[in-house]
KOLFI-439656 format. One record per residue (C-alpha): x, y, z. Coordinates in steps of 0.02 Angstrom, whole numbers. Layout:
<east X	north Y	up Z>
...
END
This chain:
<east 440	north -103	up -1463>
<east 485	north 20	up -1603>
<east 514	north 202	up -1556>
<east 360	north 312	up -1558>
<east 340	north 498	up -1582>
<east 274	north 623	up -1455>
<east 96	north 621	up -1522>
<east 87	north 431	up -1513>
<east 169	north 435	up -1341>
<east 24	north 542	up -1279>
<east -99	north 413	up -1346>
<east -1	north 273	up -1263>
<east 11	north 365	up -1096>
<east -176	north 399	up -1099>
<east -211	north 217	up -1138>
<east -100	north 156	up -995>
<east -175	north 279	up -870>
<east -355	north 233	up -913>
<east -323	north 46	up -925>
<east -227	north 42	up -761>
<east -369	north 132	up -672>
<east -496	north 7	up -740>
<east -390	north -145	up -695>
<east -357	north -82	up -519>
<east -542	north -93	up -480>
<east -581	north -248	up -582>
<east -520	north -383	up -461>
<east -622	north -311	up -318>
<east -776	north -293	up -429>
<east -764	north -473	up -490>
<east -749	north -543	up -313>
<east -899	north -437	up -260>
<east -997	north -498	up -412>
<east -970	north -678	up -359>
<east -1060	north -639	up -196>
<east -1190	north -522	up -274>
<east -1225	north -597	up -445>
<east -1392	north -506	up -457>
<east -1309	north -333	up -449>
<east -1347	north -270	up -625>
<east -1251	north -107	up -605>
<east -1096	north -199	up -549>
<east -1109	north -323	up -692>
<east -1125	north -181	up -817>
<east -977	north -88	up -742>
<east -867	north -243	up -758>
<east -924	north -270	up -938>
<east -890	north -88	up -982>
<east -715	north -98	up -908>
<east -663	north -245	up -1017>
<east -757	north -170	up -1165>
<east -659	north -8	up -1148>
<east -492	north -97	up -1129>
<east -528	north -198	up -1285>
<east -576	north -46	up -1387>
<east -428	north 61	up -1335>
<east -301	north -80	up -1359>
<east -377	north -117	up -1528>
<east -350	north 62	up -1582>
<east -166	north 53	up -1533>
<east -140	north -115	up -1618>
<east -105	north -223	up -1465>
<east -171	north -382	up -1544>
<east -139	north -505	up -1403>
<east -226	north -391	up -1279>
<east -374	north -372	up -1397>
<east -385	north -560	up -1418>
<east -395	north -597	up -1232>
<east -506	north -448	up -1188>
<east -626	north -490	up -1330>
<east -659	north -669	up -1271>
<east -672	north -611	up -1090>
<east -798	north -480	up -1144>
<east -900	north -611	up -1236>
<east -915	north -718	up -1078>
<east -960	north -564	up -975>
<east -1091	north -516	up -1102>
<east -1175	north -687	up -1086>
<east -1174	north -665	up -897>
<east -1246	north -491	up -918>
<east -1386	north -555	up -1030>
<east -1428	north -699	up -912>
<east -1371	north -834	up -1034>
<east -1244	north -891	up -903>
<east -1250	north -892	up -713>
<east -1107	north -830	up -606>
<east -1016	north -978	up -529>
<east -845	north -1006	up -449>
<east -789	north -1100	up -605>
<east -832	north -957	up -722>
<east -755	north -832	up -603>
<east -593	north -932	up -594>
<east -573	north -919	up -783>
<east -622	north -735	up -791>
<east -497	north -694	up -653>
<east -363	north -791	up -745>
<east -403	north -693	up -903>
<east -394	north -531	up -803>
<east -222	north -581	up -739>
<east -166	north -611	up -918>
<east -233	north -440	up -969>
<east -133	north -361	up -826>
<east 23	north -453	up -882>
<east 3	north -394	up -1062>
<east -26	north -215	up -1003>
<east 131	north -224	up -894>
<east 228	north -281	up -1048>
<east 164	north -129	up -1143>
<east 209	north -14	up -999>
<east 385	north -87	up -992>
<east 403	north -63	up -1181>
<east 438	north -249	up -1199>
<east 293	north -327	up -1295>
<east 316	north -516	up -1297>
<east 227	north -657	up -1384>
<east 139	north -720	up -1229>
<east 47	north -886	up -1226>
<east -138	north -842	up -1229>
<east -219	north -997	up -1304>
<east -226	north -1087	up -1136>
<east -332	north -952	up -1056>
<east -439	north -923	up -1212>
<east -475	north -1110	up -1226>
<east -541	north -1104	up -1048>
<east -658	north -962	up -1097>
<east -726	north -1045	up -1254>
<east -836	north -1177	up -1169>
<east -937	north -1036	up -1091>
<east -973	north -968	up -1266>
<east -1052	north -1130	up -1329>
<east -1238	north -1146	up -1359>
<east -1337	north -1303	up -1317>
<east -1288	north -1382	up -1483>
<east -1105	north -1373	up -1438>
<east -1064	north -1245	up -1571>
<east -972	north -1085	up -1535>
<east -1095	north -943	up -1509>
<east -1006	north -778	up -1537>
<east -1098	north -645	up -1440>
<east -1024	north -499	up -1534>
<east -1024	north -552	up -1716>
<east -919	north -447	up -1836>
<east -953	north -425	up -2021>
<east -818	north -461	up -2149>
<east -684	north -330	up -2170>
<east -755	north -273	up -2338>
<east -928	north -242	up -2264>
<east -904	north -62	up -2208>
<east -1043	north 8	up -2102>
<east -1070	north 164	up -2000>
<east -1062	north 135	up -1812>
<east -1153	north 224	up -1673>
<east -1058	north 307	up -1530>
<east -1123	north 176	up -1408>
<east -1048	north 31	up -1503>
<east -899	north 106	up -1591>
<east -724	north 40	up -1560>
<east -560	north 64	up -1646>
<east -419	north -49	up -1703>
<east -270	north -51	up -1815>
<east -170	north -199	up -1879>
<east -6	north -105	up -1854>
<east 94	north -163	up -1703>
<east 138	north 14	up -1654>
<east 33	north 167	up -1617>
<east -31	north 236	up -1783>
<east -55	north 416	up -1831>
<east -222	north 471	up -1900>
<east -163	north 451	up -2080>
<east -100	north 275	up -2046>
<east -270	north 205	up -1996>
<east -335	north 63	up -2105>
<east -501	north 64	up -2196>
<east -635	north 56	up -2061>
<east -747	north -89	up -2024>
<east -871	north -100	up -1884>
<east -912	north -223	up -1746>
<east -1093	north -243	up -1693>
<east -1109	north -252	up -1505>
<east -1249	north -289	up -1384>
<east -1311	north -121	up -1316>
<east -1221	north -57	up -1163>
<east -1312	north 34	up -1026>
<east -1198	north 184	up -1042>
<east -1064	north 218	up -1172>
<east -887	north 175	up -1122>
<east -744	north 297	up -1141>
<east -686	north 281	up -1320>
<east -538	north 344	up -1421>
<east -575	north 491	up -1535>
<east -590	north 383	up -1692>
<east -758	north 295	up -1696>
<east -731	north 140	up -1802>
<east -667	north -34	up -1767>
<east -612	north -198	up -1843>
<east -617	north -357	up -1739>
<east -592	north -533	up -1810>
<east -740	north -653	up -1807>
<east -717	north -784	up -1668>
<east -678	north -956	up -1737>
<east -800	north -1098	up -1702>
<east -748	north -1212	up -1561>
<east -719	north -1353	up -1684>
<east -580	north -1253	up -1766>
<east -486	north -1229	up -1605>
<east -355	north -1359	up -1563>
<east -398	north -1440	up -1396>
<east -218	north -1426	up -1334>
<east -185	north -1394	up -1151>
<east -75	north -1242	up -1134>
<east 3	north -1187	up -970>
<east -90	north -1056	up -872>
<east -20	north -881	up -889>
<east 93	north -825	up -747>
<east -1	north -724	up -619>
<east 64	north -555	up -568>
<east 157	north -551	up -404>
<east 49	north -512	up -254>
<east 169	north -387	up -176>
<east 200	north -208	up -221>
<east 267	north -262	up -390>
<east 96	north -308	up -457>
<east 36	north -129	up -449>
<east 11	north -74	up -629>
<east 0	north 109	up -584>
<east 151	north 219	up -615>
<east 225	north 270	up -448>
<east 304	north 423	up -527>
<east 134	north 504	up -552>
<east -15	north 539	up -440>
<east -193	north 599	up -470>
<east -232	north 760	up -379>
<east -400	north 838	up -341>
<east -414	north 1005	up -433>
<east -473	north 1089	up -273>
<east -310	north 1040	up -189>
<east -214	north 1118	up -333>
<east -318	north 1277	up -313>
<east -280	north 1282	up -126>
<east -96	north 1256	up -162>
<east -96	north 1398	up -288>
<east -180	north 1513	up -164>
<east -46	north 1476	up -34>
<east 92	north 1506	up -161>
<east 11	north 1674	up -197>
<east 14	north 1716	up -11>
<east 197	north 1665	up -4>
<east 239	north 1781	up -149>
<east 156	north 1926	up -57>
<east 258	north 1892	up 100>
<east 417	north 1877	up -5>
<east 383	north 2047	up -80>
<east 356	north 2118	up 94>
<east 521	north 2043	up 151>
<east 613	north 2120	up 1>
<east 537	north 2289	up 42>
<east 590	north 2279	up 226>
<east 766	north 2230	up 171>
<east 776	north 2380	up 52>
<east 715	north 2498	up 187>
<east 846	north 2427	up 306>
<east 985	north 2447	up 178>
<east 936	north 2628	up 147>
<east 923	north 2662	up 335>
<east 745	north 2717	up 298>
<east 671	north 2635	up 452>
<east 696	north 2656	up 638>
<east 738	north 2509	up 749>
<east 570	north 2496	up 837>
<east 470	north 2499	up 675>
<east 588	north 2371	up 599>
<east 569	north 2252	up 745>
<east 380	north 2265	up 738>
<east 370	north 2241	up 549>
<east 495	north 2098	up 551>
<east 399	north 2013	up 692>
<east 237	north 2024	up 591>
<east 326	north 1958	up 436>
<east 399	north 1812	up 534>
<east 227	north 1762	up 597>
<east 149	north 1777	up 425>
<east 291	north 1678	up 343>
<east 273	north 1543	up 475>
<east 85	north 1531	up 448>
<east 94	north 1530	up 257>
<east 238	north 1403	up 257>
<east 141	north 1286	up 372>
<east -13	north 1299	up 262>
<east 91	north 1271	up 105>
<east 173	north 1120	up 184>
<east 4	north 1049	up 232>
<east -62	north 1071	up 55>
<east 89	north 983	up -20>
<east 71	north 839	up 104>
<east -113	north 823	up 58>
<east -65	north 809	up -125>
<east 44	north 659	up -82>
<east -94	north 575	up 16>
<east -187	north 432	up -67>
<east -320	north 314	up 2>
<east -254	north 153	up 79>
<east -381	north 69	up -36>
<east -237	north 64	up -162>
<east -165	north -79	up -58>
<east -326	north -151	up 13>
<east -403	north -183	up -157>
<east -285	north -331	up -186>
<east -344	north -431	up -37>
<east -518	north -491	up -89>
<east -436	north -584	up -233>
<east -300	north -657	up -122>
<east -426	north -712	up 11>
<east -539	north -792	up -120>
<east -395	north -888	up -198>
<east -327	north -949	up -32>
<east -497	north -997	up 38>
<east -525	north -1109	up -114>
<east -351	north -1185	up -100>
<east -370	north -1217	up 87>
<east -552	north -1272	up 83>
<east -601	north -1134	up 204>
<east -750	north -1017	up 206>
<east -696	north -838	up 242>
<east -791	north -675	up 253>
<east -669	north -532	up 221>
<east -727	north -366	up 293>
<east -632	north -208	up 244>
<east -655	north -51	up 351>
<east -582	north 122	up 324>
<east -514	north 96	up 149>
<east -541	north 282	up 116>
<east -412	north 325	up 251>
<east -273	north 426	up 172>
<east -87	north 393	up 191>
<east 71	north 462	up 111>
<east 104	north 370	up -51>
<east 283	north 330	up 5>
<east 209	north 230	up 150>
<east 71	north 152	up 43>
<east 200	north 87	up -81>
<east 293	north -5	up 57>
<east 157	north -87	up 161>
<east 91	north -204	up 27>
<east 211	north -348	up 60>
<east 192	north -348	up 251>
<east 2	north -343	up 239>
<east -4	north -484	up 111>
<east 105	north -590	up 225>
<east -8	north -556	up 375>
<east -166	north -594	up 273>
<east -95	north -758	up 211>
<east -35	north -800	up 386>
<east -210	north -771	up 457>
<east -288	north -879	up 320>
<east -165	north -1022	up 338>
<east -124	north -1022	up 525>
<east -267	north -928	up 606>
<east -434	north -976	up 529>
<east -496	north -1155	up 545>
<east -582	north -1264	up 415>
<east -774	north -1267	up 419>
<east -776	north -1436	up 509>
<east -651	north -1376	up 640>
<east -752	north -1218	up 670>
<east -915	north -1315	up 692>
<east -828	north -1432	up 812>
<east -768	north -1281	up 911>
<east -945	north -1210	up 919>
<east -915	north -1074	up 789>
<east -1001	north -1035	up 624>
<east -936	north -1124	up 469>
<east -876	north -961	up 393>
<east -728	north -874	up 473>
<east -713	north -685	up 482>
<east -560	north -586	up 431>
<east -566	north -399	up 464>
<east -445	north -278	up 383>
<east -463	north -103	up 456>
<east -375	north 65	up 441>
<east -403	north 220	up 548>
<east -315	north 383	up 588>
<east -255	north 406	up 766>
<east -165	north 569	up 797>
<east -21	north 583	up 674>
<east -21	north 395	up 644>
<east -123	north 272	up 544>
<east -173	north 110	up 628>
<east -197	north -43	up 517>
<east -260	north -203	up 596>
<east -285	north -379	up 531>
<east -405	north -473	up 645>
<east -473	north -649	up 631>
<east -591	north -754	up 738>
<east -487	north -911	up 716>
<east -392	north -1026	up 833>
<east -281	north -892	up 909>
<east -97	north -910	up 953>
<east -48	north -1058	up 1062>
<east 89	north -980	up 1171>
<east 139	north -1152	up 1238>
<east 169	north -1216	up 1062>
<east 264	north -1059	up 1012>
<east 375	north -1076	up 1164>
<east 410	north -1260	up 1132>
<east 457	north -1224	up 951>
<east 576	north -1086	up 1007>
<east 658	north -1205	up 1131>
<east 674	north -1342	up 997>
<east 761	north -1219	up 882>
<east 879	north -1162	up 1020>
<east 813	north -984	up 1021>
<east 774	north -986	up 1207>
<east 799	north -1100	up 1357>
<east 669	north -1186	up 1465>
<east 708	north -1066	up 1608>
<east 685	north -913	up 1497>
<east 519	north -977	up 1433>
<east 456	north -1007	up 1610>
<east 477	north -823	up 1654>
<east 412	north -748	up 1491>
<east 256	north -640	up 1482>
<east 127	north -668	up 1345>
<east 193	north -518	up 1248>
<east 370	north -584	up 1255>
<east 311	north -753	up 1188>
<east 221	north -665	up 1045>
<east 383	north -572	up 1006>
<east 465	north -741	up 972>
<east 361	north -750	up 812>
<east 468	north -608	up 742>
<east 633	north -698	up 764>
<east 722	north -739	up 599>
<east 674	north -909	up 532>
<east 544	north -944	up 667>
<east 388	north -1037	up 612>
<east 265	north -1153	up 697>
<east 235	north -1242	up 532>
<east 302	north -1419	up 528>
<east 326	north -1401	up 341>
<east 349	north -1244	up 235>
<east 208	north -1212	up 112>
<east 173	north -1091	up -30>
<east 22	north -1023	up 61>
<east 82	north -923	up 210>
<east 260	north -883	up 251>
<east 347	north -1022	up 155>
<east 443	north -1054	up 316>
<east 515	north -879	up 318>
<east 427	north -822	up 477>
<east 370	north -649	up 529>
<east 540	north -566	up 540>
<east 523	north -498	up 363>
<east 361	north -412	up 412>
<east 439	north -331	up 565>
<east 592	north -275	up 465>
<east 484	north -191	up 333>
<east 377	north -103	up 462>
<east 532	north -41	up 554>
<east 596	north 34	up 391>
<east 440	north 142	up 393>
<east 472	north 195	up 573>
<east 317	north 95	up 619>
<east 272	north -28	up 757>
<east 186	north -196	up 755>
<east 101	north -280	up 902>
<east 1	north -439	up 926>
<east -157	north -472	up 1026>
<east -222	north -649	up 1035>
<east -332	north -762	up 1139>
<east -319	north -949	up 1112>
<east -477	north -1016	up 1030>
<east -549	north -842	up 995>
<east -432	north -765	up 867>
<east -286	north -648	up 840>
<east -256	north -467	up 793>
<east -98	north -394	up 716>
<east -90	north -205	up 736>
<east 23	north -94	up 631>
<east 57	north 85	up 686>
<east 128	north 187	up 543>
<east 173	north 371	up 521>
<east 61	north 470	up 404>
<east 214	north 530	up 310>
<east 399	north 490	up 306>
<east 452	north 667	up 259>
<east 407	north 780	up 407>
<east 377	north 738	up 590>
<east 335	north 827	up 751>
<east 480	north 804	up 868>
<east 545	north 846	up 1041>
<east 719	north 923	up 1037>
<east 828	north 876	up 1184>
<east 1005	north 922	up 1235>
<east 1135	north 796	up 1294>
<east 1292	north 884	up 1357>
<east 1280	north 1017	up 1223>
<east 1227	north 900	up 1082>
<east 1049	north 917	up 1013>
<east 945	north 763	up 970>
<east 769	north 745	up 899>
<east 644	north 620	up 971>
<east 485	north 584	up 870>
<east 341	north 658	up 969>
<east 230	north 510	up 923>
<east 337	north 401	up 1037>
<east 345	north 524	up 1183>
<east 225	north 486	up 1326>
<east 283	north 614	up 1454>
<east 434	north 711	up 1515>
<east 488	north 728	up 1697>
<east 624	north 821	up 1792>
<east 699	north 703	up 1920>
<east 837	north 693	up 2048>
<east 966	north 566	up 1989>
<east 986	north 506	up 2168>
<east 816	north 421	up 2145>
<east 888	north 306	up 2012>
<east 915	north 126	up 2063>
<east 1024	north -12	up 1992>
<east 942	north -182	up 1963>
<east 1042	north -317	up 1878>
<east 1160	north -188	up 1804>
<east 1015	north -87	up 1731>
<east 973	north 88	up 1792>
<east 787	north 105	up 1832>
<east 668	north 232	up 1904>
<east 510	north 193	up 2003>
<east 378	north 296	up 1914>
<east 208	north 283	up 1998>
<east 164	north 98	up 1987>
<east 296	north 42	up 1861>
<east 484	north 14	up 1861>
<east 550	north 113	up 1713>
<east 714	north 56	up 1632>
<east 829	north 203	up 1593>
<east 945	north 235	up 1446>
<east 1076	north 373	up 1459>
<east 1096	north 448	up 1285>
<east 1263	north 519	up 1341>
<east 1332	north 342	up 1356>
<east 1245	north 275	up 1201>
<east 1320	north 410	up 1089>
<east 1481	north 429	up 1188>
<east 1455	north 615	up 1218>
<east 1590	north 692	up 1326>
<east 1530	north 786	up 1482>
<east 1549	north 976	up 1473>
<east 1566	north 1005	up 1660>
<east 1513	north 942	up 1829>
<east 1356	north 839	up 1820>
<east 1198	north 909	up 1899>
<east 1097	north 808	up 2022>
<east 942	north 845	up 1921>
<east 909	north 788	up 1744>
<east 763	north 759	up 1628>
<east 688	north 591	up 1583>
<east 590	north 575	up 1420>
<east 470	north 428	up 1440>
<east 445	north 345	up 1270>
<east 336	north 197	up 1223>
<east 336	north 66	up 1087>
<east 184	north -49	up 1093>
<east 180	north -106	up 1275>
<east 363	north -64	up 1308>
<east 409	north 88	up 1413>
<east 580	north 163	up 1443>
<east 658	north 327	up 1496>
<east 789	north 423	up 1396>
<east 900	north 523	up 1513>
<east 944	north 695	up 1442>
<east 1022	north 856	up 1506>
<east 889	north 979	up 1450>
<east 727	north 994	up 1352>
<east 745	north 1116	up 1207>
<east 565	north 1115	up 1146>
<east 444	north 1046	up 1018>
<east 479	north 1074	up 834>
<east 423	north 1010	up 665>
<east 573	north 938	up 573>
<east 608	north 874	up 399>
<east 689	north 702	up 399>
<east 851	north 690	up 301>
<east 938	north 529	up 255>
<east 1112	north 495	up 323>
<east 1160	north 410	up 159>
<east 1207	north 230	up 127>
<east 1368	north 237	up 228>
<east 1279	north 287	up 389>
<east 1110	north 210	up 351>
<east 1113	north 66	up 475>
<east 1170	north 147	up 637>
<east 1069	north 64	up 777>
<east 950	north 184	up 865>
<east 960	north 321	up 733>
<east 815	north 350	up 612>
<east 894	north 493	up 514>
<east 944	north 674	up 538>
<east 876	north 850	up 522>
<east 944	north 1026	up 504>
<east 903	north 1149	up 641>
<east 864	north 1333	up 621>
<east 1044	north 1383	up 664>
<east 1113	north 1264	up 530>
<east 1170	north 1127	up 648>
<east 1133	north 944	up 609>
<east 1034	north 846	up 739>
<east 1014	north 657	up 739>
<east 837	north 587	up 749>
<east 823	north 449	up 879>
<east 727	north 289	up 844>
<east 658	north 241	up 1017>
<east 607	north 65	up 963>
<east 778	north 22	up 895>
<east 858	north 109	up 1044>
<east 768	north -6	up 1165>
<east 823	north -159	up 1067>
<east 1004	north -101	up 1061>
<east 1009	north -73	up 1248>
<east 919	north -234	up 1300>
END
């Protein structure tokens, strides 16, 4: 792609931002249209989206994109006018065309415009543009280039034959395209003229069979939006500016107090009082400022969820299954750093539920269920976490079969399986390479198993747990932090060393006499009410040298991960504090049981403990 100047770059950036926003919603709208073909507003919104993409790409001279969008628009226009009826066959082709549009837009975004094969997809669209006589019926006929006419704002579009973004003086002589009226005018570029080639009759198109365009990847890589930018509500910017103003006032007050102190123009009592007030105000304003910045990073989890109707539709057709996908809580907000990372795990779990969990219509009827299976994807806030669950009403997990597979693969012994709880059997699914599939397929895990999912969730300091009843269905529950930047933590001391434990994992703290500890099978435990709590001495884990004679009394921090409970033995509780997570760098990134570090108020570095990893290390 040739270099472009700043003015053209602004046009290109605007085009990419608008087109990306339209495409992000398009898949979901098309799947919804297939189920609600009589929704006129939805049909018009879809038509306007493609219409706008065509017009804007035409203005910037992206000919391949115009070509595909134009034919897709023609088919949508016939659907809109009732000349065609929405069917799975039509929707398959429109979705394929939409994928090709996404691919072409991603090429533009990457600055690497290629000569993509488009004839295969366009030839699939052409049969839906034929009239009863078998002749191509162009819905939006265009006059010859020398027939210049004045266009109305509702129908105006812009194009340029140049391959790069033109300046205003570079625009060719205008010609206009007559369009069927649109219910409301789409967003148009500032120039209100267009030139679009007349569609060729079907007889002029070679009936060759071209390969289908490659579909975008279904993971986080298919997201067309630029992760370096984020849309922010103006009100949030106003709130942020107000807090910055408050911070400036407190800074000025601090400077004044410092000047008075330097000039000895203040007595000790007055200074202490004023400094105490300033400290409280600074603490309040900083907390508010932090909250406003975090809110600016929050985006709806819909950004990820919007991919799944398309995936479920495609898989249900491939597998011959009927599936009703229900999405709940897509407006729930989550830090964008977390949103960007959960796409792959969720896609794997969705595909797993479709392939392994839900039965075929005949199998469901035989089991006394409805033909159509239900798959529920839900998100909800719970404290300082977000809970995402994938629940199906399928066949459930056969623990006996899982156990037998693990024994066959040498992962466990017969004796170990005989003493395992249901949760421990479910945990076998997360072992590397484990799969109950006899043969790897392209549909679910491709034989990889669930270990990749667990690894990705652990990177986010999250948890995953499974609930399942054989014959009734399964539920995979992800517990994720709202943000990866700042956490509420409990500071503890271990022989003079300070450690931070995420408060989200802390269930309770108790002061206990060490003489009540017991040793069972080499493991220290404490009988706490009706449970036997395994204990982990952080002093031993981190090899901290004792500072003096040990006290009979110590503190036990009870932490939980899913259904697991354990006690971390510490010397003293320092208190609760909000801490900013700092990376330990690549060299120290993979230390077991450590999630990162933070800097305390006195400048010391404190390690942040990962309770989940800690329990696994000490098992």
